[in-house]
MARDREN-353326 format. One record per atom (N, C-alpha, C, CB): residue number from 1; x negated, y negated, z; atom name; residue in one letter. Coordinates in steps of 0.02 Angstrom, whole numbers, always signed. Each point is the difference from the previous one (the first is absolute). Glycine has a CB too. Example, Ala and Ser with C-alpha at 12.3 -4.5 7.8 and 13.67 -1.06 7.14 Angstrom:
% MARDREN-353326
REC|1|-660|+284|+390|N|a .
REC|1|+45|-59|+0|CA|a .
REC|1|-45|-60|+0|C|a .
REC|1|+95|+59|+62|CB|a .
REC|2|-77|-112|-98|N|s .
REC|2|-42|-59|+3|CA|s .
REC|2|+39|-55|+37|C|s .
REC|2|-59|+32|-108|CB|s .
***
This chain:
% MARDREN-353326
REC|1|-3689|-5008|+5240|N|x .
REC|1|-13|-31|-64|CA|x .
REC|1|-62|+32|-30|C|x .
REC|1|+54|-109|+35|CB|x .
REC|2|-47|+130|-98|N|x .
REC|2|-57|+27|-36|CA|x .
REC|2|-23|-52|-50|C|x .
REC|2|+42|+118|+14|CB|x .
REC|3|-107|-121|-23|N|x .
REC|3|-27|-48|-48|CA|x .
REC|3|-51|+34|-45|C|x .
REC|3|+19|-94|+81|CB|x .
REC|4|-23|+70|-142|N|x .
REC|4|-50|+21|-48|CA|x .
REC|4|-32|-63|-27|C|x .
REC|4|+62|+108|-30|CB|x .
REC|5|-127|-115|+42|N|x .
REC|5|-38|-56|-27|CA|x .
REC|5|-57|+29|-41|C|x .
REC|5|+30|-76|+98|CB|x .
REC|6|-35|+54|-161|N|x .
REC|6|-54|+24|-43|CA|x .
REC|6|-27|-59|-40|C|x .
REC|6|+51|+115|-7|CB|x .
REC|7|-116|-116|-2|N|x .
REC|7|-32|-50|-43|CA|x .
REC|7|-43|+39|-49|C|x .
REC|7|+0|-91|+91|CB|x .
REC|8|+20|+91|-154|N|x .
REC|8|-35|+39|-51|CA|x .
REC|8|-40|-45|-45|C|x .
REC|8|+90|+87|+4|CB|x .
REC|9|-142|-59|-34|N|x .
REC|9|-43|-37|-46|CA|x .
REC|9|+32|-2|-69|C|x .
REC|9|-102|+33|+66|CB|x .
REC|10|+84|-83|-105|N|x .
REC|10|+23|-6|-69|CA|x .
REC|10|-18|+64|-38|C|x .
REC|10|-13|-126|+4|CB|x .
REC|11|+61|+152|-44|N|x .
REC|11|-13|+58|-42|CA|x .
REC|11|+11|+67|+35|C|x .
REC|11|-81|-70|-59|CB|x .
REC|12|+93|+70|+124|N|x .
REC|12|+13|+63|+36|CA|x .
REC|12|+74|+15|+0|C|x .
REC|12|-102|-18|+72|CB|x .
REC|13|+118|+79|-53|N|x .
REC|13|+69|+22|+3|CA|x .
REC|13|+20|+15|+72|C|x .
REC|13|-8|+47|-116|CB|x .
REC|14|+71|-57|+132|N|x .
REC|14|+28|+17|+65|CA|x .
REC|14|+66|+36|-11|C|x .
REC|14|-57|-100|+55|CB|x .
REC|15|+67|+155|-20|N|x .
REC|15|+64|+34|+1|CA|x .
REC|15|+20|+3|+74|C|x .
REC|15|-24|+69|-106|CB|x .
REC|16|+82|-98|+121|N|x .
REC|16|+26|+0|+68|CA|x .
REC|16|+71|+29|-1|C|x .
REC|16|-71|-102|+32|CB|x .
REC|17|+86|+140|+20|N|x .
REC|17|+65|+33|+4|CA|x .
REC|17|+27|-4|+71|C|x .
REC|17|-32|+77|-93|CB|x .
REC|18|+97|-93|+98|N|x .
REC|18|+35|+4|+63|CA|x .
REC|18|+65|+36|-13|C|x .
REC|18|-53|-107|+45|CB|x .
REC|19|+60|+167|-17|N|x .
REC|19|+62|+38|-6|CA|x .
REC|19|+33|+2|+69|C|x .
REC|19|-47|+71|-95|CB|x .
REC|20|+112|-83|+96|N|x .
REC|20|+37|-3|+63|CA|x .
REC|20|+59|+49|-3|C|x .
REC|20|-35|-121|+18|CB|x .
REC|21|+41|+162|+33|N|x .
REC|21|+55|+46|+6|CA|x .
REC|21|+42|-20|+60|C|x .
REC|21|-67|+94|-53|CB|x .
REC|22|+130|-103|+42|N|x .
REC|22|+45|-20|+55|CA|x .
REC|22|+38|+62|+24|C|x .
REC|22|+11|-118|-47|CB|x .
REC|23|-48|+170|+62|N|x .
REC|23|+29|+63|+24|CA|x .
REC|23|-14|+55|-50|C|x .
REC|23|+89|-62|+62|CB|x .
REC|24|-79|+124|-39|N|x .
REC|24|-9|+59|-43|CA|x .
REC|24|+69|+29|-15|C|x .
REC|24|-116|+24|+49|CB|x .
REC|25|+135|-25|-113|N|x .
REC|25|+66|+22|-20|CA|x .
REC|25|+12|+74|+19|C|x .
REC|25|-3|-83|-94|CB|x .
REC|26|-47|+126|+83|N|x .
REC|26|+8|+71|+14|CA|x .
REC|26|+12|+13|+75|C|x .
REC|26|-74|+24|-97|CB|x .
REC|27|+52|-69|+139|N|x .
REC|27|+9|+8|+73|CA|x .
REC|27|+60|-40|+25|C|x .
REC|27|-124|+18|+11|CB|x .
REC|28|+160|-52|-56|N|x .
REC|28|+57|-40|+19|CA|x .
REC|28|-18|-64|+36|C|x .
REC|28|+63|+105|+6|CB|x .
REC|29|-124|-128|-14|N|x .
REC|29|-24|-60|+36|CA|x .
REC|29|+14|-64|-41|C|x .
REC|29|-89|+69|+56|CB|x .
REC|30|+105|-121|-21|N|x .
REC|30|+3|-67|-29|CA|x .
REC|30|-23|-49|+54|C|x .
REC|30|+95|+31|-81|CB|x .
REC|31|-119|-87|+60|N|x .
REC|31|-19|-53|+46|CA|x .
REC|31|+61|-45|+7|C|x .
REC|31|-124|+5|-31|CB|x .
REC|32|+151|-9|+92|N|x .
REC|32|+60|-41|+11|CA|x .
REC|32|-19|-71|+18|C|x .
REC|32|+61|+102|+38|CB|x .
REC|33|-111|-111|+2|N|x .
REC|33|-18|-66|+25|CA|x .
REC|33|-75|-3|+8|C|x .
REC|33|+111|-13|+60|CB|x .
REC|34|-141|-44|-75|N|x .
REC|34|-72|-6|+9|CA|x .
REC|34|-27|-65|-28|C|x .
REC|34|-8|+123|-5|CB|x .
REC|35|-59|-124|+0|N|x .
REC|35|-34|-58|-25|CA|x .
REC|35|-63|+22|-36|C|x .
REC|35|+46|-72|+93|CB|x .
REC|36|-56|+48|-153|N|x .
REC|36|-59|+16|-40|CA|x .
REC|36|-23|-64|-34|C|x .
REC|36|+38|+120|-19|CB|x .
REC|37|-102|-135|+25|N|x .
REC|37|-30|-56|-36|CA|x .
REC|37|-63|+25|-34|C|x .
REC|37|+46|-85|+82|CB|x .
REC|38|-54|+67|-145|N|x .
REC|38|-56|+21|-40|CA|x .
REC|38|-24|-61|-39|C|x .
REC|38|+42|+121|-8|CB|x .
REC|39|-106|-136|+10|N|x .
REC|39|-27|-61|-32|CA|x .
REC|39|-62|+18|-41|C|x .
REC|39|+45|-71|+95|CB|x .
REC|40|-44|+51|-159|N|x .
REC|40|-57|+11|-44|CA|x .
REC|40|-28|-67|-22|C|x .
REC|40|+48|+111|-39|CB|x .
REC|41|-114|-116|+38|N|x .
REC|41|-35|-58|-29|CA|x .
REC|41|-59|+27|-40|C|x .
REC|41|+36|-78|+97|CB|x .
REC|42|-33|+68|-162|N|x .
REC|42|-53|+25|-45|CA|x .
REC|42|-34|-61|-30|C|x .
REC|42|+63|+108|-26|CB|x .
REC|43|-128|-110|+30|N|x .
REC|43|-39|-55|-27|CA|x .
REC|43|-51|+28|-51|C|x .
REC|43|+14|-66|+107|CB|x .
REC|44|-29|+23|-154|N|x .
REC|44|-55|+16|-47|CA|x .
REC|44|-51|-56|+8|C|x .
REC|44|+76|+62|-83|CB|x .
REC|45|-136|-43|+104|N|x .
REC|45|-53|-48|+13|CA|x .
REC|45|+24|-56|+47|C|x .
REC|45|-49|+26|-113|CB|x .
REC|46|+87|-8|+164|N|x .
REC|46|+23|-47|+50|CA|x .
REC|46|+63|-38|-17|C|x .
REC|46|-116|-10|+30|CB|x .
REC|47|+141|+15|-92|N|x .
REC|47|+60|-35|-21|CA|x .
REC|47|+61|+46|+4|C|x .
REC|47|-68|-74|-77|CB|x .
REC|48|+121|+52|+110|N|x .
REC|48|+60|+40|+8|CA|x .
REC|48|+33|+13|-68|C|x .
REC|48|+16|-47|+116|CB|x .
REC|49|-6|+112|-133|N|x .
REC|49|+32|+17|-63|CA|x .
REC|49|+65|+39|+10|C|x .
REC|49|-113|+2|-53|CB|x .
REC|50|+124|+24|+114|N|x .
REC|50|+62|+36|+14|CA|x .
REC|50|+16|-4|+74|C|x .
REC|50|-22|+79|-96|CB|x .
REC|51|+84|-98|+111|N|x .
REC|51|+23|-3|+69|CA|x .
REC|51|+69|+32|+2|C|x .
REC|51|-66|-106|+24|CB|x .
REC|52|+76|+145|+28|N|x .
REC|52|+63|+35|+6|CA|x .
REC|52|+16|+10|+74|C|x .
REC|52|-19|+59|-110|CB|x .
REC|53|+81|-70|+128|N|x .
REC|53|+23|+10|+68|CA|x .
REC|53|+65|+39|-1|C|x .
REC|53|-57|-106|+39|CB|x .
REC|54|+61|+157|+2|N|x .
REC|54|+62|+39|+7|CA|x .
REC|54|+19|-2|+73|C|x .
REC|54|-29|+77|-97|CB|x .
REC|55|+94|-89|+109|N|x .
REC|55|+25|+0|+68|CA|x .
REC|55|+68|+33|+1|C|x .
REC|55|-65|-104|+29|CB|x .
REC|56|+71|+158|+7|N|x .
REC|56|+63|+33|+13|CA|x .
REC|56|+11|-4|+75|C|x .
REC|56|-9|+79|-101|CB|x .
REC|57|+65|-105|+121|N|x .
REC|57|+12|-7|+71|CA|x .
REC|57|+74|+4|+15|C|x .
REC|57|-102|-71|+11|CB|x .
REC|58|+118|+105|+43|N|x .
REC|58|+70|+6|+21|CA|x .
REC|58|+29|+66|-18|C|x .
REC|58|+12|-121|-12|CB|x .
REC|59|+50|+120|-14|N|x .
REC|59|+36|+61|-18|CA|x .
REC|59|-22|+23|-69|C|x .
REC|59|+99|-35|+71|CB|x .
REC|60|-154|+71|-73|N|x .
REC|60|-31|+19|-63|CA|x .
REC|60|+46|+45|-42|C|x .
REC|60|-112|-9|+55|CB|x .
REC|61|+150|+53|-22|N|x .
REC|61|+45|+43|-38|CA|x .
REC|61|+53|-42|-38|C|x .
REC|61|-18|+91|+85|CB|x .
REC|62|+39|-146|-58|N|x .
REC|62|+48|-45|-34|CA|x .
REC|62|-35|-40|-56|C|x .
REC|62|+67|-8|+106|CB|x .
REC|63|-129|-11|-94|N|x .
REC|63|-38|-38|-49|CA|x .
REC|63|-13|+42|-62|C|x .
REC|63|-54|-67|+92|CB|x .
REC|64|+41|+132|-84|N|x .
REC|64|-19|+41|-57|CA|x .
REC|64|+59|+27|-41|C|x .
REC|64|-100|+31|+65|CB|x .
REC|65|+161|-39|-41|N|x .
REC|65|+58|+27|-36|CA|x .
REC|65|+18|-35|-65|C|x .
REC|65|+41|+32|+110|CB|x .
REC|66|-40|-99|-112|N|x .
REC|66|+22|-33|-63|CA|x .
REC|66|-46|+15|-59|C|x .
REC|66|+49|-91|+70|CB|x .
REC|67|-19|+89|-129|N|x .
REC|67|-38|+12|-62|CA|x .
REC|67|-55|-52|-9|C|x .
REC|67|+102|+51|-51|CB|x .
REC|68|-92|-110|+77|N|x .
REC|68|-50|-54|-8|CA|x .
REC|68|-63|+12|+42|C|x .
REC|68|+94|-78|-22|CB|x .
REC|69|-92|+125|+68|N|x .
REC|69|-60|+17|+39|CA|x .
REC|69|-23|+70|-20|C|x .
REC|69|+36|-75|+97|CB|x .
REC|70|-14|+126|-62|N|x .
REC|70|-23|+68|-15|CA|x .
REC|70|+55|+47|-23|C|x .
REC|70|-88|-18|+84|CB|x .
REC|71|+149|-5|-88|N|x .
REC|71|+56|+41|-23|CA|x .
REC|71|+6|+65|+39|C|x .
REC|71|-13|-51|-114|CB|x .
REC|72|-3|+49|+178|N|x .
REC|72|+5|+59|+42|CA|x .
REC|72|-59|+48|-3|C|x .
REC|72|+120|-11|-15|CB|x .
REC|73|-170|-5|-26|N|x .
REC|73|-59|+42|-5|CA|x .
REC|73|-44|-8|+62|C|x .
REC|73|+3|-9|-126|CB|x .
REC|74|-41|+60|+142|N|x .
REC|74|-41|+0|+61|CA|x .
REC|74|-74|-17|-13|C|x .
REC|74|+79|+83|+47|CB|x .
REC|75|-100|-83|-109|N|x .
REC|75|-72|-8|-14|CA|x .
REC|75|-11|-55|-52|C|x .
REC|75|-19|+122|+27|CB|x .
REC|76|-34|-161|-16|N|x .
REC|76|-18|-50|-50|CA|x .
REC|76|-75|-13|+4|C|x .
REC|76|+115|-53|+6|CB|x .
REC|77|-142|+26|-59|N|x .
REC|77|-72|-11|-3|CA|x .
REC|77|-16|-60|-43|C|x .
REC|77|-21|+122|+18|CB|x .
REC|78|-36|-152|-3|N|x .
REC|78|-31|-51|-42|CA|x .
REC|78|-69|+25|-18|C|x .
REC|78|+66|-96|+54|CB|x .
REC|79|-80|+96|-119|N|x .
REC|79|-65|+21|-26|CA|x .
REC|79|-28|-59|-39|C|x .
REC|79|+34|+124|-6|CB|x .
REC|80|-93|-146|+25|N|x .
REC|80|-31|-58|-31|CA|x .
REC|80|-65|+20|-35|C|x .
REC|80|+51|-76|+88|CB|x .
REC|81|-58|+54|-150|N|x .
REC|81|-63|+8|-36|CA|x .
REC|81|-24|-70|-18|C|x .
REC|81|+33|+115|-47|CB|x .
REC|82|-95|-129|+61|N|x .
REC|82|-32|-63|-21|CA|x .
REC|82|-61|+20|-41|C|x .
REC|82|+41|-65|+103|CB|x .
REC|83|-45|+41|-164|N|x .
REC|83|-57|+16|-42|CA|x .
REC|83|+13|-14|-73|C|x .
REC|83|-33|+87|+82|CB|x .
REC|84|-17|-75|-123|N|x .
REC|84|+3|-19|-71|CA|x .
REC|84|+48|+43|-42|C|x .
REC|84|-116|-40|+13|CB|x .
REC|85|+139|+97|+12|N|x .
REC|85|+43|+44|-40|CA|x .
REC|85|+75|-11|+14|C|x .
REC|85|-93|+83|+0|CB|x .
REC|86|+112|-134|+37|N|x .
REC|86|+69|-9|+21|CA|x .
REC|86|+49|-1|-59|C|x .
REC|86|-42|-63|+98|CB|x .
REC|87|+27|+26|-150|N|x .
REC|87|+45|-5|-57|CA|x .
REC|87|+8|+67|-36|C|x .
REC|87|-33|-120|-13|CB|x .
REC|88|-21|+155|+2|N|x .
REC|88|+2|+66|-32|CA|x .
REC|88|+39|+50|+41|C|x .
REC|88|-110|-25|-54|CB|x .
REC|89|+100|+23|+119|N|x .
REC|89|+34|+48|+45|CA|x .
REC|89|+75|-12|+2|C|x .
REC|89|-104|+7|+67|CB|x .
REC|90|+126|-68|-75|N|x .
REC|90|+71|-17|+3|CA|x .
REC|90|+40|+41|-50|C|x .
REC|90|-30|-116|+37|CB|x .
REC|91|+7|+119|-99|N|x .
REC|91|+35|+38|-53|CA|x .
REC|91|+4|+73|+18|C|x .
REC|91|-40|-82|-85|CB|x .
REC|92|-14|+110|+111|N|x .
REC|92|-1|+71|+18|CA|x .
REC|92|+47|+15|+59|C|x .
REC|92|-118|+6|-41|CB|x .
REC|93|+125|-53|+87|N|x .
REC|93|+44|+10|+57|CA|x .
REC|93|+73|+3|-21|C|x .
REC|93|-83|-59|+72|CB|x .
REC|94|+103|+19|-120|N|x .
REC|94|+70|+1|-23|CA|x .
REC|94|+17|+70|-27|C|x .
REC|94|-6|-123|-27|CB|x .
REC|95|-40|+153|-9|N|x .
REC|95|+11|+68|-26|CA|x .
REC|95|+2|+50|+58|C|x .
REC|95|-58|-31|-108|CB|x .
REC|96|+14|+24|+155|N|x .
REC|96|-5|+46|+57|CA|x .
REC|96|+63|-2|+43|C|x .
REC|96|-123|-16|-1|CB|x .
REC|97|+150|-42|+15|N|x .
REC|97|+57|-6|+46|CA|x .
REC|97|+66|+21|-31|C|x .
REC|97|-60|-92|+54|CB|x .
REC|98|+70|+81|-118|N|x .
REC|98|+64|+18|-31|CA|x .
REC|98|+57|-33|+37|C|x .
REC|98|-48|+108|-37|CB|x .
REC|99|+96|-67|+62|N|x .
REC|99|+59|-27|+34|CA|x .
REC|99|-5|+3|+76|C|x .
REC|99|+66|+34|-99|CB|x .
REC|100|-125|-22|+126|N|x .
REC|100|-8|+2|+72|CA|x .
REC|100|+9|-70|+30|C|x .
REC|100|-79|+98|-11|CB|x .
REC|101|+93|-100|+76|N|x .
REC|101|+9|-64|+34|CA|x .
REC|101|-68|-31|+14|C|x .
REC|101|+108|+40|+52|CB|x .
REC|102|-135|-73|-103|N|x .
REC|102|-65|-32|+6|CA|x .
REC|102|-1|-60|-46|C|x .
REC|102|-57|+110|+29|CB|x .
REC|103|+17|-158|-11|N|x .
REC|103|-8|-59|-42|CA|x .
REC|103|-72|-24|+5|C|x .
REC|103|+121|-32|+16|CB|x .
REC|104|-144|+1|-68|N|x .
REC|104|-69|-25|-1|CA|x .
REC|104|-2|-69|-32|C|x .
REC|104|-44|+118|-7|CB|x .
REC|105|-1|-159|+34|N|x .
REC|105|-12|-67|-27|CA|x .
REC|105|-75|-8|-9|C|x .
REC|105|+104|-48|+57|CB|x .
REC|106|-123|+14|-110|N|x .
REC|106|-72|-9|-14|CA|x .
REC|106|-12|-73|-18|C|x .
REC|106|-11|+120|-40|CB|x .
REC|107|-39|-150|+71|N|x .
REC|107|-20|-68|-16|CA|x .
REC|107|-69|-14|+30|C|x .
REC|107|+121|-37|-3|CB|x .
REC|108|-160|-2|-31|N|x .
REC|108|-66|-24|+23|CA|x .
REC|108|-43|+57|+28|C|x .
REC|108|+52|-110|+25|CB|x .
REC|109|-55|+166|-60|N|x .
REC|109|-44|+54|+21|CA|x .
REC|109|+26|+40|+60|C|x .
REC|109|-93|-67|-44|CB|x .
REC|110|+157|+60|+59|N|x .
REC|110|+31|+38|+55|CA|x .
REC|110|+59|+40|-27|C|x .
REC|110|-36|-88|+84|CB|x .
REC|111|+47|+144|-53|N|x .
REC|111|+56|+43|-16|CA|x .
REC|111|+32|+19|+66|C|x .
REC|111|-53|+44|-108|CB|x .
REC|112|+115|-63|+119|N|x .
REC|112|+36|+15|+62|CA|x .
REC|112|+57|+48|-18|C|x .
REC|112|-29|-112|+52|CB|x .
REC|113|+29|+170|-19|N|x .
REC|113|+49|+52|-13|CA|x .
REC|113|+40|+11|+64|C|x .
REC|113|-75|+56|-87|CB|x .
REC|114|+140|-57|+80|N|x .
REC|114|+44|+12|+57|CA|x .
REC|114|+42|+62|-16|C|x .
REC|114|+4|-124|+31|CB|x .
REC|115|+1|+169|+18|N|x .
REC|115|+36|+62|-9|CA|x .
REC|115|+48|+12|+58|C|x .
REC|115|-96|+47|-65|CB|x .
REC|116|+153|-17|+50|N|x .
REC|116|+49|+19|+50|CA|x .
REC|116|+19|+73|-14|C|x .
REC|116|+45|-120|+12|CB|x .
REC|117|-37|+159|+41|N|x .
REC|117|+20|+70|-8|CA|x .
REC|117|+42|+23|+58|C|x .
REC|117|-105|+22|-65|CB|x .
REC|118|+142|+31|+54|N|x .
REC|118|+45|+25|+52|CA|x .
REC|118|-37|+26|+61|C|x .
REC|118|+82|+27|-89|CB|x .
REC|119|-143|-2|+79|N|x .
REC|119|-39|+26|+56|CA|x .
REC|119|-74|-1|-17|C|x .
REC|119|+96|+73|+35|CB|x .
REC|120|-137|-53|+13|N|x .
REC|120|-72|-1|-10|CA|x .
REC|120|-24|+46|-56|C|x .
REC|120|-10|-27|+119|CB|x .
REC|121|+41|+85|-126|N|x .
REC|121|-20|+47|-53|CA|x .
REC|121|+13|-30|-69|C|x .
REC|121|+24|+97|+77|CB|x .
REC|122|+35|-126|-86|N|x .
REC|122|+16|-30|-65|CA|x .
REC|122|-47|-59|-14|C|x .
REC|122|+121|+35|+13|CB|x .
REC|123|-137|-74|+38|N|x .
REC|123|-47|-56|-9|CA|x .
REC|123|-68|+25|-20|C|x .
REC|123|+63|-66|+85|CB|x .
REC|124|-86|+119|-53|N|x .
REC|124|-65|+29|-16|CA|x .
REC|124|-3|+23|-73|C|x .
REC|124|-13|+35|+120|CB|x .
REC|125|+68|-6|-145|N|x .
REC|125|+2|+24|-70|CA|x .
REC|125|-8|-58|-49|C|x .
REC|125|+74|+94|+36|CB|x .
REC|126|-56|-154|-17|N|x .
REC|126|-10|-59|-42|CA|x .
REC|126|-69|-31|+11|C|x .
REC|126|+123|-21|+2|CB|x .
REC|127|-144|+20|+61|N|x .
REC|127|-63|-33|+18|CA|x .
REC|127|-62|+35|-28|C|x .
REC|127|+56|-40|+103|CB|x .
REC|128|-59|+106|-97|N|x .
REC|128|-60|+36|-19|CA|x .
REC|128|-18|-12|-74|C|x .
REC|128|+26|+87|+87|CB|x .
REC|129|+21|-80|-134|N|x .
REC|129|-18|-14|-70|CA|x .
REC|129|-19|-74|-11|C|x .
REC|129|+77|+92|-35|CB|x .
REC|130|-44|-138|+71|N|x .
REC|130|-17|-71|-8|CA|x .
REC|130|-70|-15|+25|C|x .
REC|130|+121|-29|+13|CB|x .
REC|131|-139|+57|+44|N|x .
REC|131|-67|-9|+27|CA|x .
REC|131|-52|+30|-47|C|x .
REC|131|+45|+2|+117|CB|x .
REC|132|-31|+58|-143|N|x .
REC|132|-46|+32|-47|CA|x .
REC|132|-10|-42|-62|C|x .
REC|132|+36|+112|+42|CB|x .
REC|133|+18|-143|-67|N|x .
REC|133|-5|-44|-58|CA|x .
REC|133|-47|-59|+15|C|x .
REC|133|+116|+34|-37|CB|x .
REC|134|-106|-65|+95|N|x .
REC|134|-42|-57|+18|CA|x .
REC|134|-73|+21|+10|C|x .
REC|134|+99|-53|+54|CB|x .
REC|135|-111|+117|-36|N|x .
REC|135|-68|+25|+12|CA|x .
REC|135|-29|+35|-62|C|x .
REC|135|+29|+13|+121|CB|x .
REC|136|-6|-30|-181|N|x .
REC|136|-26|+29|-62|CA|x .
REC|136|+8|+76|-2|C|x .
REC|136|-81|-94|-7|CB|x .
REC|137|+139|+119|+31|N|x .
REC|137|+13|+71|-2|CA|x .
REC|137|-24|+40|+60|C|x .
REC|137|-6|-12|-121|CB|x .
REC|138|-32|-20|+165|N|x .
REC|138|-25|+34|+59|CA|x .
REC|138|+57|+7|+51|C|x .
REC|138|-117|-46|-19|CB|x .
REC|139|+118|+101|+57|N|x .
REC|139|+52|+7|+51|CA|x .
REC|139|-9|-50|+56|C|x .
REC|139|+10|+121|-27|CB|x .
REC|140|+42|-132|+67|N|x .
REC|140|-8|-45|+57|CA|x .
REC|140|-56|+24|+46|C|x .
REC|140|+122|-29|-6|CB|x .
REC|141|-152|-17|+43|N|x .
REC|141|-51|+20|+48|CA|x .
REC|141|+29|+50|+50|C|x .
REC|141|-59|-111|-14|CB|x .
REC|142|+18|+154|+42|N|x .
REC|142|+23|+50|+49|CA|x .
REC|142|+37|-31|+58|C|x .
REC|142|-95|+72|-32|CB|x .
REC|143|+74|-131|+53|N|x .
REC|143|+31|-33|+57|CA|x .
REC|143|+73|-18|-16|C|x .
REC|143|-112|-45|+36|CB|x .
REC|144|+131|+41|-100|N|x .
REC|144|+68|-17|-21|CA|x .
REC|144|+42|+62|-13|C|x .
REC|144|-44|-105|-48|CB|x .
REC|145|+19|+164|+62|N|x .
REC|145|+38|+61|-13|CA|x .
REC|145|+19|+34|+65|C|x .
REC|145|-60|+14|-109|CB|x .
REC|146|+111|+27|+104|N|x .
REC|146|+24|+37|+59|CA|x .
REC|146|-40|+64|+7|C|x .
REC|146|+116|-49|-12|CB|x .
***
């Protein structure tokens, strides 16, 4: 189980990303069976403002096939922005994503972006511009690059 706990001060910004690959398409890999748990708790000045739990368990290849989950795609990500620019960024993200498999929701100073892609490379092509947008045009941090 992976966990992310953050407590941010009023007026600050947070960008959090979790990208998950269920195999490498170019290598013919897929995850057939397994267990993954991911838990996020984000607080502002000690007050919980975002909670998220992901659990994949069992026959993951069967879970990811239906259109209601991953439609057979191997890669997905959650990108979270917390800060005063959430509403402004929402409009820009709609233009950026176009017809890609991505969705965004914005409320109470939070922006949650969910992306699905056929593989890690395709996911990266969507993630890098989105991260740069959230960072005022700056590229992703070096630790987030290959």
